[in-house]
N, C-alpha and C positions, 0 to 999 in steps of 0.2 A: 533883812536883818544882817547886821554887822556885827561880825565876832572880833572880840579884842581879849588879848591876852594879857596879865599882868605878871611881867618879868623883871627878874633883875639883870641888871647888865654883867652878868658874868655868864661862864661855859656852861656852869650847872644849870643858870634859871635858864638858859637858849635851849638847853637840851631836854629840860623839865618841861616848858611849855610847847616844845615842839611835841614831846610823845602825847601831852595833854591835847594838843590841837588835832593829831593823827585820831586820836580815839574816839573825840568828842564832835567835831565839825567835819560837815559834807559839803564840797562847794563846786558848783559848775557854773563857769563864766558868771554873770551878774548876780546869781541866785546863791546867797549861802543862808544854811541854816545849822541850828542850832538844836540838839538835842541831850539830853542827859547821857550818862555812860551806863546802858541797860541793854539786857540782851533783847528785850521787846519792846515795844510800841505799839498803843494804842492807836486806831485809825483816827480820834479825837486829835490825839498827840500830833500826829503826821500830818493833819489836814491843817493845824493851826499853824505847825513850823513851815507848809508851803503857802499858807494864806489863801486857802481853796477849801471848797464844799467837802464834805466827805463823801457826797455823792459821786464826784469827779474821780476821787481816790478808788471807790468800790468802781466805777463805769470802767478807769484803766487797768484796774485788774481783772475785769473780764474782756479787754481787749488787748492786752500784753501779756503773754504767757510766763515772761520772766518775773513777773510780780506773782510772788506765791506766799500770802501769808498765812501763817499759821491761825487755826480756829479752834476757840475752845469749846466744850459741850452746848453751850449756849449760842456759838456761832459768832462771838464778837472776834473782829480777826486782830492779829499780833503781827508787827512788823519788825524783820530784822533789819540790822545795819546794812544788809546786803541787799533787803528789798529798799530801803531809803535810797540807796544809790542808785538805783534803777530807776527809781522813782524820778530821782532828779535828773537822769539821764533823759527820760521822757518828758520831763516839765520844762527842761533847755530844749528839746527839739520840737515841741508841739506851742510852749508858749512864749519862748523866746526867739526860734527861729522861724517860727510859722508853718511847721512841716505839717500837714495831714495826718490824721493816726496811722492811715497807709504806708505814708512817706516814712513816719517814724518808724514803724513795724518794720519796714525794708531796712532802713539804715541801721537799726539794730541786730537785725539777722546779719545784715554782708560786712557790718564792722564790727566785728566782735572784741575788738582791741579798744573800742572808745572808752570804755570804764576805766580801762588800765590807763590811759593817754590823758584821760579828764585828771585822773588821780596824780600821775607824776606831775602834770602841770600846776596843779594846787599846791602840791609840796614846795614845786620849787617858786611859786608866787610868795608862800608865807616866808621861805628861808628868805628871800629877798625883803620881802617887807621889815624884817627882824635884824637883817643886815645892816639895813638902812636906818634903821631906831638905832643901831648901834654906833653905827658911823656919827649920827647926831650927837650922839651921847657922848662919844668922842671927841667931837668938836666943841662941846659945849663946855668940857672937863679938860683941859688941856694941862698934862701933869708934867 
């Protein structure tokens, strides 16, 4: 999925879209997902965002202790934005990098800063894209 923002070429528009981006979009490398600004997401929403089966999400929940969705009285799972970030890291390691589940588990435990690093890279890439749009806009409209 590709996330695009509608921005005005003003400083305010850039800041507004950047804040919106930070709250609504999670990204790691090639995989980009979009979820509405909510506190909890159902397993169906998460599976659809990752384009995987709900059974895979449940399996990863069993295999990776960092995924801890809340459950209601009926047993329905509700994932927090932190769970989504962790799922995205797992998705990247297993599906994109080709790690085994054991390898991904080891990578997650030995490199606790992977989430922070990915978040920083993601934010920098977003800023770069916005600056390139601004540069194009200025080149098209010389004043």
